[in-house]
C-alpha positions in Angstrom: 164.9 42.9 -14.5 167.1 39.8 -14.2 170.0 39.4 -16.5 171.0 36.2 -18.3 174.1 34.6 -16.9 177.3 35.4 -18.8 178.6 32.5 -20.9 181.6 30.6 -19.5 184.9 32.0 -20.9 186.9 29.8 -23.3 190.2 28.4 -22.2 192.0 31.0 -24.3 189.9 33.8 -22.6 190.7 32.3 -19.2 194.4 32.3 -20.1 194.3 35.9 -21.2 192.4 37.0 -18.1 194.9 35.1 -15.9 197.8 36.8 -17.7 196.3 40.3 -17.3 195.7 39.7 -13.6 199.2 38.4 -13.2 200.8 41.4 -14.9 198.6 43.9 -13.1 199.6 42.3 -9.8 203.2 42.4 -10.8 203.0 46.0 -11.8 201.4 47.0 -8.5 203.8 45.1 -6.4 207.1 46.7 -7.3 207.9 47.7 -3.8 207.4 44.1 -2.6 208.7 41.4 -5.1 206.2 38.8 -6.1 207.8 35.7 -7.4 205.5 33.0 -8.9 207.3 29.7 -9.2 207.2 27.7 -12.4 205.4 24.9 -10.6 202.4 27.2 -10.2 202.4 28.6 -13.7 203.3 25.4 -15.5 206.3 24.7 -17.7 205.1 27.0 -20.5 201.9 28.6 -19.4 200.3 31.5 -21.5 200.9 33.9 -18.6 204.7 33.3 -18.8 204.8 35.2 -22.1 204.2 38.9 -22.5 202.4 40.6 -25.4 205.0 43.0 -26.7 204.6 45.9 -29.2 207.6 47.5 -30.9 208.1 51.1 -31.8 210.9 51.1 -34.3 211.7 47.7 -36.0 214.9 48.4 -37.8 218.4 49.2 -36.5 218.4 48.6 -32.7 214.8 47.4 -33.2 216.2 44.3 -34.9 218.3 43.4 -31.8 215.3 44.0 -29.6 213.1 41.8 -31.7 215.7 39.1 -31.4 216.2 39.6 -27.6 212.4 39.3 -27.0 211.8 36.6 -29.6 210.2 34.2 -27.1 207.4 36.7 -26.3 204.2 37.3 -28.2 204.5 40.1 -30.8 201.2 41.9 -31.1 202.0 45.1 -33.0 204.8 46.9 -35.0 205.2 50.6 -35.5 207.7 52.1 -38.0 207.6 55.2 -40.1 209.8 53.7 -42.8 208.6 50.5 -44.4 212.2 49.9 -45.7 213.4 49.6 -42.1 210.8 47.2 -41.0 210.7 45.0 -44.1 212.6 42.2 -42.5 210.4 42.2 -39.4 207.2 42.1 -41.4 208.6 39.3 -43.6 209.4 37.2 -40.6 206.1 38.1 -38.7 203.5 38.7 -41.5 200.7 38.2 -38.9 201.7 41.3 -36.9 199.9 44.5 -37.9 202.1 47.5 -38.8 201.3 51.1 -37.8 202.9 54.4 -38.8 201.8 56.3 -35.7 202.6 54.7 -32.3 199.8 56.7 -30.7 197.2 55.0 -32.9 198.8 51.7 -32.3 198.6 52.1 -28.5 195.0 53.3 -28.8 193.8 50.4 -31.0 195.9 47.6 -29.5 196.3 48.9 -26.0 194.2 46.2 -24.3 196.3 43.5 -25.9 199.7 45.1 -25.1 201.6 44.4 -21.9 205.0 45.9 -22.8 206.6 48.1 -25.4 210.1 48.2 -26.8 211.2 51.7 -28.1 213.9 51.7 -30.7 213.5 55.0 -32.5 216.0 57.9 -32.9 216.8 59.7 -29.7 214.5 62.7 -30.3 211.4 60.4 -30.2 212.4 58.2 -27.3 210.5 60.3 -24.7 207.2 60.8 -26.5 207.0 57.1 -27.4 208.0 55.8 -24.0 205.7 58.3 -22.2 202.7 57.3 -24.4 203.3 53.7 -23.3 203.8 54.5 -19.7 200.7 56.5 -19.4 198.8 53.5 -20.6 200.3 51.4 -18.0 202.7 49.5 -20.2 206.1 48.3 -19.2 208.9 49.9 -21.3 212.3 48.9 -22.7 213.9 52.0 -24.3 217.1 52.3 -26.2 219.8 54.6 -24.8 220.1 57.5 -24.3 216.8 57.6 -22.5 215.8 60.9 -23.9 216.9 63.9 -25.9 216.7 66.5 -23.1 217.0 66.5 -19.3 213.4 67.7 -18.9 212.3 64.6 -20.8 214.4 62.4 -18.6 212.9 63.7 -15.4 209.4 63.4 -16.8 209.9 59.8 -17.8 211.4 58.9 -14.4 208.5 60.5 -12.5 205.9 58.9 -14.8 207.4 55.4 -14.5 207.2 55.7 -10.7 203.7 57.1 -10.8 202.3 54.4 -13.1 204.3 51.6 -11.4 205.6 50.1 -14.6 208.8 48.1 -15.0 211.4 49.9 -17.2 214.8 49.1 -18.6 217.3 51.3 -20.5 219.0 49.6 -23.4 222.6 49.8 -22.1 223.2 46.1 -22.4 226.5 46.1 -20.5 224.7 46.7 -17.3 223.6 43.1 -17.3 227.1 41.8 -18.0 229.4 39.8 -15.7 232.2 42.3 -16.1 230.4 45.3 -14.8 229.6 43.3 -11.7 233.2 42.2 -11.3 234.4 45.8 -11.6 232.0 47.0 -8.9 233.1 44.2 -6.6 236.8 44.9 -7.3 236.4 48.6 -6.6 234.3 47.9 -3.4 237.1 45.5 -2.4 239.6 48.3 -2.5 241.6 46.8 -5.5 242.7 50.3 -6.5 242.0 52.2 -3.3 240.0 55.4 -3.3 239.1 56.4 -6.9 239.7 60.0 -7.8 239.9 60.2 -11.6 238.2 58.5 -14.5 239.1 58.8 -18.2 236.3 57.5 -20.3 236.5 57.3 -24.1 234.7 56.4 -27.3 236.6 57.1 -30.5 233.4 57.1 -32.5 232.8 60.2 -34.5 229.4 61.7 -35.2 230.4 64.9 -36.8 228.7 66.3 -40.0 230.3 69.7 -40.3 231.5 69.1 -43.9 227.9 68.3 -44.8 226.3 71.4 -43.5 226.2 73.2 -46.9 224.2 70.3 -48.3 221.3 71.0 -46.0 219.9 73.6 -48.4 219.2 70.8 -50.9 215.5 69.7 -51.2 215.2 66.1 -52.5 211.8 64.5 -52.5 210.6 62.4 -49.6 210.8 58.6 -50.4 207.3 57.1 -50.7 208.3 54.5 -48.0 208.9 57.2 -45.4 206.4 59.2 -43.4 208.6 62.2 -42.9 206.2 64.1 -40.6 206.0 61.1 -38.2 209.7 60.6 -38.3 210.2 64.3 -37.2 207.8 63.7 -34.3 208.3 66.5 -31.7 211.3 68.1 -33.5 211.0 71.4 -35.2 209.6 71.1 -38.7 212.2 71.0 -41.5 212.4 69.6 -45.1 213.3 66.0 -45.6 217.0 65.3 -46.0 218.7 61.9 -46.7 221.6 63.3 -44.7 219.4 62.6 -41.6 217.9 59.2 -42.4 218.0 56.3 -42.0 221.4 55.8 -40.3 223.1 59.2 -39.7 220.7 61.0 -37.5 223.0 60.6 -34.4 225.3 63.2 -35.9 222.6 65.9 -36.1 221.7 67.7 -32.8 218.0 68.0 -33.6 217.6 64.3 -33.6 220.7 62.6 -32.0 223.1 63.1 -29.2 226.4 62.7 -30.9 229.2 60.3 -29.7 228.7 61.4 -26.1 225.0 60.5 -26.1 225.7 57.3 -28.1 228.3 55.9 -25.7 228.2 57.5 -22.2 225.4 55.1 -21.1 227.7 52.2 -22.0 231.2 53.4 -21.0 230.4 55.4 -17.9 227.9 52.9 -16.5 230.5 50.7 -14.6 231.9 53.8 -12.8 228.5 55.3 -12.3 227.4 52.1 -10.5 230.6 51.3 -8.6 231.1 54.8 -7.3 227.4 55.9 -7.0 228.4 59.0 -8.9 225.0 60.6 -9.0 225.0 64.1 -10.6 228.0 66.3 -11.3 228.5 69.7 -9.7 230.3 71.2 -12.7 230.7 70.4 -16.4 233.2 72.0 -18.8 233.8 71.2 -22.5 236.6 71.6 -25.0 236.6 71.1 -28.7 238.9 72.0 -31.6 237.7 73.6 -34.8 234.2 73.9 -33.6 232.0 76.9 -33.3 228.7 76.2 -31.5 226.9 79.1 -33.2 228.2 78.1 -36.7 228.2 74.4 -36.4 225.5 73.8 -33.8 223.4 71.6 -36.0 226.0 68.9 -35.6 228.8 67.9 -33.1 232.6 68.3 -32.9 234.9 65.9 -34.5 236.4 65.4 -31.1 235.5 66.7 -27.6 236.8 66.6 -24.1 234.2 67.1 -21.3 235.3 67.3 -17.7 232.8 66.5 -14.9 233.4 67.1 -11.2 231.4 64.9 -8.9 231.3 66.0 -5.2 232.3 63.6 -2.4 229.5 61.2 -1.4 229.3 58.8 1.5 232.7 57.4 2.2 234.3 58.3 -1.1 235.9 61.6 -2.0 235.3 63.8 -5.0 235.7 62.2 -8.4 236.8 63.9 -11.7 235.5 62.2 -14.8 237.0 63.3 -18.2 235.1 62.2 -21.3 237.0 61.9 -24.6 235.4 61.2 -28.0 236.1 61.1 -31.7 239.5 62.5 -32.4 240.4 63.1 -28.8 242.1 60.3 -26.9 243.0 60.1 -23.1 246.7 60.0 -22.1 248.4 56.7 -21.6 248.7 55.8 -17.9 252.3 55.7 -16.7 251.8 52.3 -15.1 250.6 50.6 -18.3 253.0 47.7 -19.1 254.6 48.3 -22.6 255.9 44.7 -22.7 252.3 43.5 -22.6 251.4 45.8 -25.5 248.8 47.4 -23.3 246.7 50.0 -25.1 244.4 52.8 -24.1 241.0 51.4 -25.0 239.3 52.8 -28.1 236.0 52.5 -26.3 236.2 52.0 -22.5 237.6 53.7 -19.4 240.6 54.0 -17.2 239.7 54.3 -13.5 242.5 55.7 -11.3 242.7 55.2 -7.5 245.3 56.1 -4.9 246.5 52.5 -4.9 246.3 51.5 -8.5 244.5 51.7 -11.9 241.8 49.6 -13.5 241.0 49.4 -17.3 237.8 48.1 -18.9 236.6 48.0 -22.5 233.2 49.0 -23.9 229.9 47.9 -22.3 231.7 47.3 -19.0 233.3 44.2 -20.5 236.3 43.3 -22.6 239.7 43.5 -21.1 238.8 44.2 -17.5 242.1 44.2 -15.6 244.3 46.0 -13.2 247.6 47.6 -14.5 250.4 46.9 -14.5 249.7 43.2 -15.3 251.9 42.1 -12.4 249.3 43.6 -10.1 246.5 41.8 -11.9 248.3 38.5 -11.5 248.7 39.0 -7.8 245.1 40.1 -7.4 243.8 37.0 -9.2 245.0 35.0 -6.2 242.6 36.8 -3.8 239.6 37.9 -5.8 236.7 39.1 -3.7 233.5 37.1 -3.2 230.8 37.7 -5.8 228.2 39.7 -4.0 226.0 41.2 -6.8 223.2 39.1 -8.2 223.9 37.9 -11.8 221.3 38.0 -14.6 221.0 36.0 -17.8 220.9 38.9 -20.2 219.6 42.5 -20.4 216.2 41.7 -22.1 215.7 38.7 -19.7 216.3 40.9 -16.7 213.5 43.2 -17.8 211.2 40.3 -18.5 212.0 38.6 -15.2 211.5 41.9 -13.4 208.0 42.3 -14.8 207.0 38.8 -13.8 208.6 39.0 -10.4 207.2 42.4 -9.5 210.5 44.2 -9.1 212.5 46.8 -11.0 215.1 45.9 -13.7 218.8 46.7 -13.1 218.9 49.7 -15.4 215.4 51.0 -14.8 214.6 54.6 -15.6 215.5 55.9 -12.2 219.0 54.6 -12.7 219.3 54.9 -16.5 217.8 58.4 -16.4 220.5 59.8 -14.2 223.1 58.1 -16.3 221.6 59.6 -19.4 221.8 63.1 -17.8 225.5 62.9 -17.7 225.6 62.7 -21.5 223.0 65.5 -21.9 224.8 67.8 -19.6 228.0 67.3 -21.7 226.0 68.2 -24.8 224.9 71.4 -23.2 228.5 72.2 -22.1 229.6 71.8 -25.7 227.3 74.8 -26.6 229.4 76.9 -24.1 232.9 75.8 -24.9 235.5 76.6 -22.2 232.9 77.8 -19.7 232.6 75.8 -16.4 228.9 75.3 -15.9 227.6 74.8 -12.3 224.7 72.4 -12.1 222.1 72.1 -9.4 220.6 68.7 -10.0 217.8 69.0 -7.4 216.5 72.3 -8.8 217.3 71.1 -12.4 219.1 74.3 -13.5 222.5 75.8 -14.1 223.2 78.4 -11.4 225.9 80.4 -13.2 224.7 80.4 -16.8 221.1 81.5 -17.4 221.5 80.9 -21.2 222.2 77.2 -20.7 218.9 76.6 -19.0 217.0 77.0 -22.3 218.4 73.7 -23.3 217.1 71.7 -20.3 213.6 71.4 -21.6 213.3 72.8 -25.1 209.8 73.1 -26.6 208.1 70.7 -29.0 206.4 71.6 -32.2 202.7 72.0 -32.3 200.7 68.7 -31.9 203.3 67.0 -29.8 203.6 66.8 -26.0 204.6 64.5 -23.2 
């Protein structure tokens, strides 16, 4: 029996088909960049915009909505209507979901890419749900809440050939590139020690007694969805909407909040990879008694083995109440200060200081050395990008990976997560086998590598 010919598609349908074919080709060509010139696509063709869905529309979600504002918004998901009120007011035509799984099921054919801006403990389940459906993913840092989740996301992104980006915005800055180029130029010689710091405090020890209180769940909040894969517990306003980073069931403390920013320049410049050992110190903190939150200040020492042409590197992380020592070669006449958030990189021929996000105050010390170095700055060798969101968008359209893709951002995230585990075993030097993904001298620590989800949740 013959079939009637299919009707000719409308111009809108043709544009959508063209866009889908273009994105599919880009996703499948990550090993061989595919650059489509503007002269082919047109000045503002439909295929130049992505259909983006957002999981989490408040907090960092607001910044991601802004950073992706020139794309097509096709769906919002947020478990708290208070947090997404501004987004809905500005984009009333966009449908809101409470469950990202339902959103992806219903809107999946329309979605090209997903931005994940939820609390840390739901990063992995949200990002994985999108990746498994072939969606490109931008995820806020840290990438995940456990090392097992990180490894699973890295593998899935490669398997499904999607373009990913971790939300450590400083990775797309000019200053992180300058720092890499200076170190590669030998500006401070062979780097042996890094002091990284964030004076942010995510400690809730004084609030622990209040966890026994049982206030009602606000009608605007879907508490069960907010918990996601975390162990079931009663609602507590001490957790939401803004203080979840200080509770270990949901956040990663100051170290998880800031390592992906502060350590990123050193991680890139020195190709640090994974540490061999991790050891933590903290005052007035008992992991068994206070384990639901984080110390008011911690010092975590990582030892990275020699790699390639560089020797071993010791990275010491300071947060909260703890502050790194002032380098002897800091110039007091210039009122030089140890950064509140940043790093001091020490080599056998000098010292370099940078502020947060790999930017702000990048300079050699003492200042006299910086003045001399300015006269012979190295050639800029690394490609520059417009901004972090645009790097992700361009990568999708060009069929390449973004600068802080999950293979890169995942390993950077692991540094923070290893520090969190070390805090549970204060004073003990943990030996880490990154390839086998296990601690070789502390069997008890391995239980925290891939903790179980509650029933109904999985990767």
